[in-house]
C-alpha positions in Angstrom: 2.3 16.2 -24.9 -1.1 14.5 -24.1 -0.9 10.5 -23.6 -4.3 10.2 -25.6 -2.8 11.6 -28.6 -1.0 10.2 -31.4 2.0 12.4 -31.4 2.8 10.8 -28.0 1.4 7.7 -29.5 4.4 7.9 -32.0 6.6 8.9 -29.4 6.6 6.4 -27.0 6.7 3.9 -30.1 10.3 5.4 -31.1 10.8 5.6 -27.2 9.8 1.8 -26.3 12.0 0.2 -29.4 14.4 2.5 -28.3 14.9 1.4 -24.8 14.4 -2.5 -25.2 17.1 -2.2 -27.8 19.2 -1.1 -25.7 18.1 -2.9 -23.3 21.5 -4.8 -22.4 22.9 -1.1 -21.9 21.6 -0.3 -18.9 23.4 3.8 -18.7 22.9 4.5 -22.0 19.3 3.0 -21.9 18.4 5.7 -18.4 20.2 8.2 -20.8 17.7 7.1 -23.8 15.0 7.6 -21.2 16.1 11.2 -19.6 16.7 12.7 -22.8 13.2 11.5 -23.7 12.1 12.6 -21.3 13.1 16.4 -21.8 11.6 16.1 -24.8 8.4 15.3 -23.4 8.8 18.2 -21.1 10.1 20.5 -23.7 7.5 19.7 -26.1 5.4 22.1 -23.8 7.7 24.5 -23.0 11.7 23.9 -24.0 12.3 27.0 -21.2 11.5 25.0 -18.2 13.6 22.0 -18.8 16.5 23.9 -16.9 14.2 23.9 -14.0 13.9 19.9 -13.7 17.6 19.7 -14.3 18.9 22.3 -12.2 16.1 20.8 -9.6 17.7 17.5 -9.9 21.1 18.5 -9.7 20.0 20.5 -6.2 18.1 18.2 -4.2 20.8 15.4 -5.8 23.9 17.7 -4.5 22.2 18.8 -0.7 21.9 14.8 -0.2 25.8 14.5 -0.9 26.8 17.2 1.5 23.8 15.8 4.0 25.9 12.5 4.0 29.3 14.4 3.9 28.1 15.7 7.7 27.7 12.1 8.4 28.8 12.5 12.3 27.8 16.4 12.6 24.6 16.4 13.6 23.7 20.0 13.2 25.2 20.6 10.1 23.4 17.6 8.6 20.5 18.9 9.8 21.3 22.5 8.5 21.6 21.1 5.3 18.1 19.2 4.8 16.9 22.5 6.1 18.4 24.7 3.2 17.7 21.9 1.0 14.0 22.3 1.7 13.6 25.6 1.7 15.4 25.8 -1.3 12.8 23.3 -3.4 10.1 25.9 -1.7 11.6 28.5 -2.9 10.9 27.4 -6.2 7.5 26.3 -6.1 6.6 29.3 -4.0 7.8 31.4 -6.9 6.4 29.7 -9.6 2.7 28.9 -7.9 2.1 31.3 -5.2 4.3 34.9 -6.2 0.9 35.9 -7.3 -1.4 34.8 -5.2 0.4 36.3 -2.1 1.5 39.7 -3.5 -2.1 40.1 -4.4 -3.3 38.8 -0.7 -0.5 41.8 0.4 -1.6 44.1 -2.0 -5.5 43.7 -0.4 -4.1 43.9 3.0 -2.5 47.5 2.6 -5.7 48.7 1.0 -7.3 47.4 4.0 -5.5 48.9 6.6 -5.5 52.4 4.0 -1.8 52.0 2.9 -2.9 51.4 -0.7 0.0 51.0 -2.8 0.7 50.4 -6.7 2.7 47.0 -6.3 4.3 45.5 -9.6 3.2 42.2 -9.5 4.9 39.8 -12.4 2.9 37.3 -14.2 4.7 33.9 -13.5 4.2 30.7 -16.0 3.6 28.3 -13.6 5.7 25.3 -15.0 3.1 21.8 -15.9 3.6 19.4 -12.7 5.8 21.4 -10.7 4.4 20.4 -7.5 5.0 16.7 -8.4 8.5 17.0 -9.1 9.2 19.3 -6.4 7.9 17.4 -3.8 10.0 13.7 -5.2 12.7 15.9 -4.5 11.8 16.8 -0.8 11.1 13.1 0.0 14.5 12.4 -1.1 16.2 14.7 1.0 13.8 13.5 3.7 14.5 10.3 3.4 18.5 10.3 3.2 18.5 12.4 6.4 16.1 9.9 8.0 19.1 7.2 6.7 15.7 5.7 4.9 16.9 5.4 1.4 20.7 4.7 0.0 21.9 7.7 -1.8 21.7 7.9 -5.8 23.6 8.6 -8.9 23.1 11.6 -10.4 21.8 10.5 -13.4 19.6 8.3 -11.4 18.4 11.1 -9.7 17.6 13.6 -12.5 16.0 10.5 -14.6 13.6 10.0 -11.2 12.8 13.8 -11.1 12.9 13.8 -15.2 11.0 10.4 -15.9 7.6 11.5 -18.5 5.2 8.6 -17.5 4.8 10.4 -13.8 6.2 13.7 -14.5 3.4 15.9 -14.8 0.6 14.5 -12.7 2.2 11.8 -10.3 2.2 9.2 -8.9 4.9 11.0 -6.4 7.1 7.9 -6.8 9.9 7.9 -4.3 13.2 7.6 -4.3 13.4 4.2 -2.3 10.9 3.0 -4.6 12.6 3.3 -8.3 16.1 4.0 -8.3 16.6 0.3 -7.0 14.9 -0.3 -10.5 16.5 2.1 -12.4 20.0 0.7 -10.9 19.1 -2.8 -12.7 18.3 -3.9 -16.2 14.6 -3.9 -16.3 13.1 -7.7 -16.8 9.4 -7.9 -18.4 7.1 -10.8 -18.9 4.1 -11.3 -20.8 2.0 -10.4 -17.5 3.6 -7.4 -16.8 3.2 -6.5 -20.2 -0.3 -7.2 -20.6 -0.9 -5.5 -17.4 0.5 -2.3 -18.8 -1.5 -2.2 -22.0 -5.0 -3.2 -19.9 -4.1 0.1 -17.6 -3.0 2.2 -20.8 -6.7 1.2 -22.3 -8.3 1.6 -19.6 -7.2 5.0 -18.8 -7.8 5.8 -21.9 -11.5 4.9 -21.4 -12.0 6.6 -18.7 -10.6 9.8 -19.9 -11.2 10.4 -23.4 -15.1 8.8 -23.0 -16.2 9.6 -19.7 -14.1 12.6 -18.0 -13.8 14.7 -21.6 -17.2 14.1 -22.2 -18.5 15.2 -19.0 -16.3 17.8 -18.5 -17.1 19.4 -21.9 -21.2 19.0 -22.2 -22.1 19.4 -19.0 -19.6 20.3 -16.5 -17.9 23.3 -17.3 -20.8 24.9 -18.8 -22.5 24.4 -15.6 -19.7 25.1 -13.1 -18.7 28.3 -15.8 -22.8 30.5 -14.9 -24.4 28.2 -12.0 -26.6 31.4 -11.8 -27.8 30.1 -15.4 -29.1 27.1 -14.2 -32.1 24.9 -12.1 -31.4 23.5 -9.2 -31.3 20.0 -10.5 -28.7 20.8 -13.0 -26.5 22.1 -10.1 -26.9 19.0 -8.0 -25.9 16.6 -11.1 -22.9 18.6 -12.0 -21.4 18.4 -8.6 -22.1 13.9 -9.4 -20.8 14.7 -12.6 -17.6 16.4 -11.5 -16.8 14.1 -8.7 -16.9 10.7 -11.8 -15.2 13.7 -13.8 -11.9 14.3 -11.8 -11.6 11.0 -10.8 -11.8 9.3 -14.1 -9.6 11.7 -15.3 -7.0 12.1 -12.7 -7.2 7.8 -12.2 -7.0 7.7 -15.9 -3.6 9.5 -15.8 -2.4 7.3 -13.1 -3.4 4.0 -14.7 -1.4 5.2 -18.2 1.8 6.1 -16.0 1.8 2.5 -14.2 0.8 0.8 -17.3 3.7 3.3 -19.9 6.2 2.5 -17.0 5.5 -1.0 -16.6 5.7 -1.7 -20.6 9.3 0.0 -20.2 10.1 -2.2 -17.5 9.3 -0.4 -14.2 6.7 -0.6 -11.3 5.0 2.3 -10.4 2.7 2.4 -7.1 -0.9 1.6 -6.9 -2.8 5.4 -7.0 -6.4 4.4 -6.8 -8.3 2.3 -5.1 -12.3 3.0 -5.4 -12.5 6.2 -3.9 -15.9 6.6 -3.9 -16.6 3.3 -2.0 -15.0 4.3 1.1 -17.4 4.1 4.7 -15.0 7.3 6.1 -13.3 10.3 5.2 -10.1 8.6 6.7 -11.0 5.5 4.4 -11.1 8.0 1.4 -7.4 9.0 1.7 -6.5 5.8 1.7 -8.0 4.9 -1.6 -7.9 8.7 -3.3 -4.3 9.7 -4.6 -2.6 7.7 -2.3 0.8 8.6 -3.3 0.3 12.4 -2.4 -2.0 11.3 0.8 1.2 8.8 1.9 3.7 11.5 1.3 1.7 14.3 3.3 1.3 11.6 6.4 4.9 11.0 6.0 6.5 14.1 5.7 3.8 16.1 7.1 1.7 14.8 9.5 4.0 13.0 11.3 6.4 16.1 11.5 3.9 18.3 13.3 3.5 15.5 15.6 1.2 13.4 14.5 -0.8 11.1 17.3 2.2 11.2 19.5 1.9 14.3 21.6 -1.7 13.8 23.0 -5.1 14.9 21.2 -4.7 18.6 20.7 -2.0 18.2 18.9 -3.0 15.5 16.8 -6.5 17.6 15.7 -3.6 20.1 14.7 -1.6 18.0 13.0 -4.6 16.6 10.9 -6.5 19.7 10.3 -2.9 21.5 9.1 -1.4 18.8 6.7 -5.2 19.3 4.9 -5.0 22.9 5.0 -1.3 22.7 3.3 -2.7 19.8 1.3 -5.3 22.2 -0.1 -2.9 24.8 -0.7 -0.2 22.6 -2.3 -3.1 22.2 -5.5 -3.1 25.9 -5.7 -3.0 29.4 -5.0 -6.5 29.3 -4.3 -8.9 30.2 -1.4 -11.1 27.5 -2.4 -8.2 25.4 -2.4 -8.0 26.3 1.6 -11.6 25.9 2.1 -11.4 22.6 0.7 -8.6 21.2 2.2 -10.4 22.5 5.6 -13.5 20.6 5.2 -11.5 17.4 4.7 -9.1 18.2 8.1 -11.8 19.5 9.9 -14.0 16.4 9.0 -11.1 14.1 10.2 -10.9 15.7 13.1 -14.5 14.9 13.9 -13.9 11.6 13.0 -11.4 10.9 14.9 -12.8 12.6 18.4 -16.0 10.6 17.2 -14.6 7.3 17.3 -12.0 7.9 21.1 -15.1 9.4 22.3 -18.2 7.6 21.3 -20.5 6.1 24.0 -20.6 2.5 23.7 -24.2 2.7 23.5 -24.0 4.7 20.2 -25.3 2.6 17.5 -23.0 2.1 14.6 -23.7 3.6 11.5 -23.9 0.8 8.5 -21.7 0.6 6.0 -23.9 1.2 3.0 -24.3 4.4 5.4 -21.4 5.3 5.7 -20.2 5.4 1.9 -23.2 7.6 1.0 -22.3 10.4 3.9 -18.6 10.2 2.9 -19.3 10.5 -0.9 -21.5 13.4 0.0 -19.0 14.8 2.1 -16.6 14.8 -0.7 -18.8 16.2 -3.3 -19.7 19.2 -1.6 -15.9 19.8 -1.0 -15.7 19.7 -4.9 -17.5 22.5 -5.5 -15.2 24.6 -3.7 -12.4 23.1 -5.6 -14.3 23.2 -8.6 -15.3 26.6 -8.6 -12.7 29.8 -10.1 -13.8 31.9 -7.1 -15.1 31.9 -3.7 -18.0 33.9 -5.2 -18.9 31.4 -7.8 -18.6 28.3 -4.8 -21.1 30.9 -3.2 -23.6 31.5 -6.1 -23.4 27.9 -6.8 -24.3 26.4 -2.9 -26.7 29.5 -3.4 -28.4 27.9 -6.8 -28.6 24.5 -5.3 -30.9 25.9 -1.9 -33.0 27.7 -3.9 -34.7 24.0 -4.9 -35.3 25.0 -7.9 -35.8 21.6 -9.6 -37.6 22.2 -13.2 -35.3 20.9 -15.6 -31.9 20.0 -17.0 -29.7 20.0 -19.3 -27.7 16.9 -18.8 -28.2 14.5 -21.8 -29.4 10.4 -21.5 -25.8 10.1 -22.4 -24.6 12.8 -19.9 -26.8 10.3 -17.0 -25.3 7.2 -18.0 -21.6 8.2 -17.7 -22.0 9.9 -14.1 -23.9 6.1 -13.5 -21.3 3.9 -15.3 -18.2 6.4 -13.7 -20.1 5.6 -10.0 -20.8 1.7 -11.3 -16.7 1.5 -12.0 -16.7 1.1 -7.7 -18.7 -1.7 -7.5 -16.4 -4.3 -9.5 -13.8 -6.4 -8.4 -11.3 -4.2 -6.7 -8.3 -6.7 -8.5 -10.1 -7.0 -12.0 -7.3 -5.4 -14.1 -4.7 -8.1 -12.2 -7.2 -10.9 -12.6 -7.9 -10.1 -16.4 -4.4 -9.2 -16.7 -3.2 -13.3 -15.9 -5.7 -14.1 -18.5 -4.1 -12.5 -21.5 -1.0 -14.1 -20.2 -2.1 -17.3 -22.1 -3.1 -15.5 -25.2 -1.0 -15.6 -27.8 1.4 -11.8 -27.9 -0.6 -11.4 -31.5 -3.4 -11.7 -30.5 -3.2 -9.8 -27.5 -1.2 -6.7 -29.5 -4.2 -6.5 -32.0 -6.9 -6.6 -29.4 -5.2 -3.6 -28.1 -5.3 -1.9 -31.4 -8.9 -2.8 -32.1 -9.8 -1.8 -28.7 -7.9 1.5 -28.4 -9.5 1.9 -32.3 -13.1 1.6 -30.8 -12.1 4.3 -28.1 -11.2 6.9 -30.4 -14.2 6.4 -32.5 -16.2 6.6 -29.5 -14.5 9.5 -27.8 -15.5 13.4 -28.9 -13.2 15.4 -31.2 -9.9 16.6 -29.2 -8.0 16.1 -25.9 -8.7 17.8 -22.5 -6.0 18.2 -20.8 -6.1 16.0 -17.6 -7.0 17.9 -14.6 -4.2 18.0 -12.7 -1.6 19.3 -15.2 -2.2 22.7 -13.0 -1.2 21.6 -10.5 
């Protein structure tokens, strides 16, 4: 069930109505939201609703055991380790089994021990990385005594809540569980903000991202050898715009939908292509994931507390594992290695830069950072390493004879980049203005904007890119 569809619109209208009719019955309200979340997930494949339930029970039960062993440090740590391993086993089985078995078979063949290995085709549950990371963060926070224990209903709802279930943001228990425990309240400002974010997300997804994907980016990446260098360069820029508009649209809509139900999600994007360093980029891109990697992986690997060599190791390893989190492919590992290597190089330069060395102007830093990110996106988007190599070789051929990019496509790339020049708080400021307008007019205006976007978009709806992660 995709957000920008009539089916989801009717589904959400029913959930929204039921949730606010039960606004004075918080427990029943949460049960309604939980059942609705299972229906939402089950619309893709009912079999994996059981996986959601099992994951919720697993993390709730492991957290209760950690609390039970409050006075026994060894058992607390052992329970945490077993709980994290259980989560990783679920994630590893569904997401990485086929990849590692293929690598193992290739290794045996290279050693001259070729064997016919039985490799099962495992269906990847949508959003498994997101709800698994949420479960692990809850366990670790309980172990670190950084959050209060959740009731079973709240824990299962946390991991199943449909606005952020499939592609984030990764909402931590310490942020959302306290909201579940209270009767939600909503004012006109929150309502206006939610509606604006939903409409804004619809525009970015259905007008910019979907058009660029179907009419230009996908055909070029499908067969890079059949296109000129100019096409390849423009498609790389196009994909940079597409993935930003696609993913930030999902996050905006998720935050907006949650707001209409009375819950606050953390901000997940902050104009990432105006970053002047790669470290700044990761403070602006997929903020919930980058902060998760920092708090639960980078710091656990030593961070900056154990000298320079350990710091560089922690940076590169965090980004390598962050790349592998996105999918079972060497291309994602290379993507993570590029980011980790540049982050380490930046840190090394800041710490050892000669005092006489000139400082790079901010505009130049933005330009360099954007092109590093765009270069890495080529590996992220390409299906295989060979495809990425062909793509880069095509750019190096310097064949700028022509392009298949239409004026509309070029305009959308320019608009997608221009979004990063808007005032950072533009949505919030407009929401504050809408508070002074009648609710009837706000509702009518929202409906008109949705109809205009629907009339402008192409036929069909492309799945969100991060559904596959």
